[in-house]
C-alpha positions, -999 to 999 in steps of 0.1 A, spaced: -540 -171 -640 -534 -185 -606 -556 -201 -580 -563 -168 -563 -574 -153 -596 -600 -180 -603 -588 -181 -639 -611 -209 -649 -641 -198 -629 -657 -208 -597 -686 -232 -591 -706 -210 -568 -742 -212 -556 -769 -191 -573 -778 -169 -544 -772 -131 -549 -743 -130 -524 -725 -158 -542 -731 -141 -576 -717 -109 -562 -686 -126 -548 -678 -139 -583 -668 -104 -593 -655 -91 -560 -619 -89 -574 -628 -76 -608 -621 -39 -600 -587 -47 -586 -578 -69 -616 -588 -42 -640 -569 -15 -621 -537 -37 -621 -541 -45 -658 -544 -8 -666 -511 -1 -649 -491 -32 -659 -502 -40 -694 -491 -7 -710 -457 -10 -695 -454 -46 -707 -466 -38 -742 -442 -9 -746 -413 -30 -735 -422 -58 -758 -426 -34 -787 -393 -17 -781 -374 -49 -774 -337 -46 -766 -327 -30 -733 -363 -21 -723 -375 -57 -728 -345 -72 -710 -350 -48 -681 -386 -59 -678 -376 -96 -679 -346 -92 -655 -368 -73 -630 -394 -100 -633 -368 -127 -627 -357 -110 -594 -393 -107 -582 -401 -143 -592 -370 -156 -575 -378 -139 -542 -414 -150 -544 -404 -186 -549 -379 -185 -520 -406 -170 -498 -430 -198 -506 -402 -223 -498 -398 -206 -464 -363 -193 -471 -347 -165 -450 -321 -140 -458 -295 -162 -441 -298 -188 -469 -272 -183 -496 -300 -190 -522 -315 -156 -512 -287 -140 -531 -277 -163 -559 -311 -176 -570 -329 -144 -581 -297 -129 -595 -289 -161 -613 -323 -160 -630 -317 -124 -642 -282 -134 -654 -298 -163 -674 -321 -138 -691 -292 -114 -698 -270 -141 -713 -299 -151 -736 -305 -115 -747 -267 -113 -756 -270 -143 -779 -257 -169 -755 -287 -191 -750 -266 -222 -747 -245 -206 -719 -278 -196 -702 -291 -232 -703 -257 -244 -690 -260 -220 -661 -295 -233 -654 -282 -268 -653 -254 -258 -629 -279 -239 -608 -301 -270 -605 -271 -290 -593 -262 -263 -568 -297 -261 -555 -297 -298 -549 -263 -298 -533 -271 -269 -510 -308 -271 -500 -326 -244 -481 -323 -244 -443 -355 -243 -423 -361 -244 -386 -388 -270 -386 -396 -301 -407 -428 -287 -419 -435 -286 -456 -467 -272 -468 -495 -285 -446 -475 -316 -437 -456 -317 -404 -430 -345 -398 -411 -354 -367 -382 -377 -358 -354 -390 -380 -378 -401 -407 -395 -367 -407 -361 -350 -409 -352 -371 -439 -384 -362 -456 -379 -325 -449 -343 -326 -463 -355 -342 -495 -383 -317 -499 -360 -288 -494 -336 -302 -520 -364 -308 -544 -382 -275 -539 -352 -253 -549 -339 -277 -575 -373 -277 -591 -376 -239 -589 -344 -233 -610 -357 -248 -643 -393 -240 -635 -385 -202 -635 -353 -204 -655 -367 -219 -687 -390 -190 -690 -361 -166 -684 -344 -181 -714 -374 -186 -737 -389 -151 -734 -358 -131 -744 -348 -157 -770 -382 -155 -787 -381 -117 -789 -345 -115 -800 -354 -130 -834 -349 -100 -858 -373 -114 -884 -403 -127 -863 -394 -120 -827 -420 -93 -822 -448 -112 -840 -441 -144 -821 -439 -127 -787 -471 -109 -793 -488 -141 -805 -477 -160 -773 -488 -131 -750 -521 -127 -768 -529 -164 -764 -520 -165 -727 -539 -133 -719 -568 -144 -741 -570 -177 -723 -568 -160 -689 -595 -134 -697 -619 -159 -714 -615 -184 -686 -622 -158 -659 -653 -143 -677 -669 -176 -688 -661 -194 -655 -677 -166 -635 -707 -163 -658 -714 -200 -663 -698 -219 -634 -705 -256 -633 -684 -287 -626 -650 -281 -612 -619 -288 -634 -595 -300 -608 -610 -297 -573 -581 -314 -556 -557 -288 -570 -577 -256 -575 -613 -257 -564 -621 -224 -581 -615 -236 -617 -644 -251 -638 -647 -269 -671 -668 -241 -685 -640 -216 -677 -614 -240 -693 -634 -242 -725 -640 -205 -725 -603 -199 -721 -595 -221 -751 -620 -204 -773 -606 -170 -763 -571 -182 -769 -581 -193 -805 -597 -159 -812 -567 -140 -798 -544 -161 -820 -565 -154 -851 -565 -117 -844 -528 -115 -841 -522 -136 -872 -546 -115 -892 -529 -82 -880 -493 -93 -884 -493 -115 -916 -508 -114 -950 -518 -150 -954 -524 -178 -930 -544 -210 -924 -572 -203 -899 -573 -240 -889 -536 -240 -883 -537 -209 -861 -567 -222 -842 -550 -256 -836 -518 -241 -824 -536 -216 -802 -556 -243 -786 -525 -264 -779 -508 -234 -764 -540 -226 -745 -540 -261 -730 -503 -256 -719 -513 -223 -705 -540 -238 -683 -516 -266 -673 -491 -241 -662 -518 -224 -641 -527 -257 -624 -491 -265 -618 -486 -232 -599 -518 -240 -579 -504 -274 -570 -471 -257 -559 -490 -233 -537 -509 -263 -521 -475 -280 -516 -461 -249 -498 -493 -242 -479 -498 -207 -493 -527 -189 -509 -508 -166 -531 -471 -164 -542 -469 -129 -530 -488 -96 -526 -471 -74 -552 -501 -71 -576 -535 -61 -561 -562 -85 -572 -537 -111 -584 -513 -118 -554 -478 -123 -566 -461 -120 -599 -460 -158 -602 -497 -158 -598 -499 -135 -628 -475 -152 -652 -477 -188 -642 -493 -197 -675 -467 -177 -695 -439 -196 -678 -453 -228 -693 -462 -215 -727 -430 -195 -734 -406 -226 -734 -431 -246 -756 -433 -217 -780 -395 -212 -780 -391 -249 -788 -415 -246 -817 -397 -215 -830 -364 -234 -828 -380 -262 -849 -395 -240 -876 -364 -218 -878 -355 -182 -870 -374 -155 -890 -405 -177 -893 -438 -168 -875 -451 -196 -853 -485 -199 -871 -470 -205 -906 
């Protein structure tokens, strides 16, 4: 969803100008969705090389976006190993080596801590520090930023191909996860814009409201029910709704986490690659949180079993 997208709605005044501004980005969001969603759906449906190519390309974009938010330049070694490392993690998982992928992530986290990004000033986000104490704070922040970014982006790079690679339930589980994330996003956007009201987390993302959050969870539950009804013969509606709401909450938490990161880095959007959404990270921040949780659940219930059983 992302802070720039206003995924959980905005608490705006009731004057006509404010009402109009609620929907100012709608046309760009729809246009972007009409281009990106068919590509994503086709790749998910085909699986294999098409799906891996989509994930690997996304890893490269996400890696460069995160480095850009950190303030990295092309002179940093991370500019080369970080995005390609994420893509390699996805490729290893697709080839059936999820354990090797997780090991690579762990090594990448250690590498990121040992070799932090270099920046010309001791400015992190909207905080500027000076002197020896300021330099120490800056060094710690640079170590933390990249060391956090490796698992933050990398776990999704493992979870998404691992979920889809299940020959028995991979397609169904991946569609279920995507439907819940997209349903939560759309419902939060529409209800938040229409209803408004008290803000959900004003210190992190002032645009999000409680009404949008509730609307997102209802939409996530409906999306989960729709997928379960289409892809299975029998299921427990209460089980599906409960699971969809839990994943919907994780989805919104992932959105808020990315908003907090952008505040930390002092940026409005993670990038500008998607009109109406900002960067790719702004678009799939919720999915990065939900995918590892869904993969852990799939690992618990066993391969070949749909998540909602």
